[in-house]
C-alpha positions as CSV (number, residue, x, y, z in Angstrom):
1,M,64.0,-6.9,26.6
2,D,66.4,-6.2,29.8
3,E,70.3,-7.0,30.6
4,L,68.9,-9.3,33.2
5,R,66.5,-11.5,31.3
6,R,68.5,-11.4,27.9
7,K,71.5,-12.9,30.0
8,G,68.6,-15.2,32.0
9,L,67.1,-16.4,28.7
10,A,70.6,-17.4,27.3
11,K,71.9,-19.5,30.4
12,M,69.1,-21.1,30.2
13,N,68.9,-22.0,26.7
14,E,72.3,-23.1,27.1
15,V,71.1,-25.0,30.2
16,Y,68.8,-26.9,28.3
17,A,69.9,-26.7,24.9
18,W,66.5,-25.4,24.2
19,E,65.7,-22.5,22.0
20,M,62.9,-20.9,24.6
21,P,61.3,-17.8,23.6
22,N,60.9,-14.8,26.1
23,I,57.5,-14.9,27.6
24,E,56.0,-11.7,28.8
25,G,53.3,-11.0,31.6
26,D,54.5,-14.8,33.4
27,A,55.8,-14.0,36.7
28,Y,56.8,-17.3,37.2
29,F,58.8,-17.5,33.7
30,D,60.0,-13.9,35.0
31,L,60.8,-15.4,38.1
32,T,63.0,-18.5,36.5
33,V,64.5,-16.7,34.0
34,D,65.5,-13.5,35.9
35,H,66.5,-15.1,39.1
36,L,67.4,-18.8,38.4
37,F,69.0,-18.5,35.1
38,G,70.2,-15.3,35.4
39,S,71.6,-14.5,38.4
40,I,72.3,-18.3,40.4
41,W,73.3,-20.1,37.1
42,T,75.6,-17.7,35.5
43,R,77.7,-17.6,38.8
44,P,81.3,-18.7,38.5
45,G,82.8,-21.5,40.8
46,L,81.4,-24.6,39.5
47,S,81.3,-25.5,36.0
48,M,77.7,-26.5,34.1
49,R,78.5,-30.5,34.5
50,D,78.8,-29.8,38.5
51,K,75.7,-27.8,38.7
52,R,74.1,-30.8,36.1
53,I,75.2,-33.2,38.5
54,M,73.9,-31.6,41.5
55,T,70.4,-30.4,39.7
56,L,70.1,-34.0,39.3
57,S,70.9,-35.3,42.1
58,V,68.4,-33.3,44.0
59,V,65.7,-33.8,41.9
60,T,66.4,-38.1,41.7
61,A,66.1,-37.5,45.7
62,L,62.8,-35.8,45.5
63,G,61.8,-38.7,42.9
64,L,60.9,-35.5,40.7
65,Q,61.0,-37.5,37.2
66,D,59.9,-35.0,35.0
67,L,62.2,-32.8,36.1
68,S,65.1,-35.4,35.7
69,E,63.9,-36.2,32.5
70,V,64.5,-32.7,31.7
71,Q,68.0,-32.7,33.1
72,V,69.3,-36.2,31.5
73,N,68.3,-34.8,28.2
74,A,70.0,-31.3,28.6
75,A,73.3,-33.4,30.0
76,L,73.4,-35.6,26.5
77,E,72.6,-32.8,24.3
78,N,75.2,-30.8,25.7
79,G,78.1,-33.7,26.0
80,E,78.1,-33.0,29.8
81,L,77.8,-37.0,31.0
82,T,77.1,-39.9,28.7
83,E,74.5,-42.3,28.7
84,D,77.1,-44.7,30.8
85,E,77.9,-41.9,33.6
86,L,74.4,-41.2,34.2
87,K,73.6,-44.7,34.8
88,E,76.3,-44.9,36.9
89,M,75.3,-42.3,38.7
90,A,71.5,-44.0,39.0
91,V,74.0,-47.0,41.0
92,F,75.6,-44.1,43.1
93,L,72.6,-42.6,44.1
94,T,70.6,-45.6,44.8
95,H,72.5,-46.3,48.0
96,Y,72.0,-42.6,49.4
97,V,68.5,-42.3,48.2
98,G,67.0,-45.6,48.3
99,F,66.1,-48.2,45.2
100,P,62.9,-46.9,44.3
101,L,64.1,-43.2,43.8
102,G,67.6,-44.5,42.3
103,S,65.7,-46.9,40.0
104,G,63.7,-43.9,39.1
105,L,66.9,-42.2,37.7
106,N,68.0,-45.1,35.7
107,G,64.5,-45.4,34.2
108,V,64.6,-42.1,33.2
109,V,68.0,-42.6,31.7
110,G,66.4,-45.4,29.5
111,R,63.6,-43.5,28.8
112,V,65.4,-40.2,27.7
113,A,67.9,-42.4,25.7
114,A,65.7,-44.2,23.6
115,K,63.7,-41.1,23.1
116,R,67.0,-39.2,21.9
117,K,67.2,-42.2,19.4
118,K,64.4,-41.6,18.0
119,A,64.3,-37.9,17.6
120,S,64.8,-36.0,14.7
121,G,66.5,-33.0,17.1
122,D,63.2,-30.8,17.4
123,K,63.9,-28.7,20.7
124,K,61.1,-27.0,20.2
125,A,58.8,-30.3,21.0
126,N,61.6,-30.6,24.2
127,V,60.6,-27.0,25.3
128,N,56.9,-27.1,25.0
129,E,57.1,-30.2,27.3
130,A,58.9,-28.4,29.8
131,V,56.0,-24.9,29.2
132,K,53.5,-27.4,29.6
133,M,54.9,-29.0,33.1
134,H,55.0,-25.7,34.6
135,T,52.0,-23.7,33.3
136,G,49.6,-25.9,31.1
137,K,50.3,-24.5,27.9
138,T,52.2,-25.0,25.7
139,L,54.5,-22.2,23.3
140,D,51.6,-22.3,20.7
141,D,48.6,-21.7,23.5
142,Q,50.2,-18.8,24.6
């Protein structure tokens, strides 16, 4: 594994509080890990919390609740934002993106918080959901 891949995979796992293995031979995975996480998320200048807030704002504005779930779960797992702060983000963003999109984030926060209360801390389940969302396969199908 080259240095960019190692750095990108480490950052991806830090960002999402996952244990994502290296997936060989998938061009989209390569782009995501090497560029997005190896080159962009590792840039200095903004804290992880700042990057999380910006990412959540964008995916909320685009109505991407599946990605909001990934971001909310990671923010809670990494201690970057509390459930109350995430709910407050939903209230704030509603006034810029509209009630349907803002209430979507509010609902996501509630769903993720409820799942986390029931969860056993199985990080592989979170990884499998994300991999399936982007590739249609789970890690077991690889």
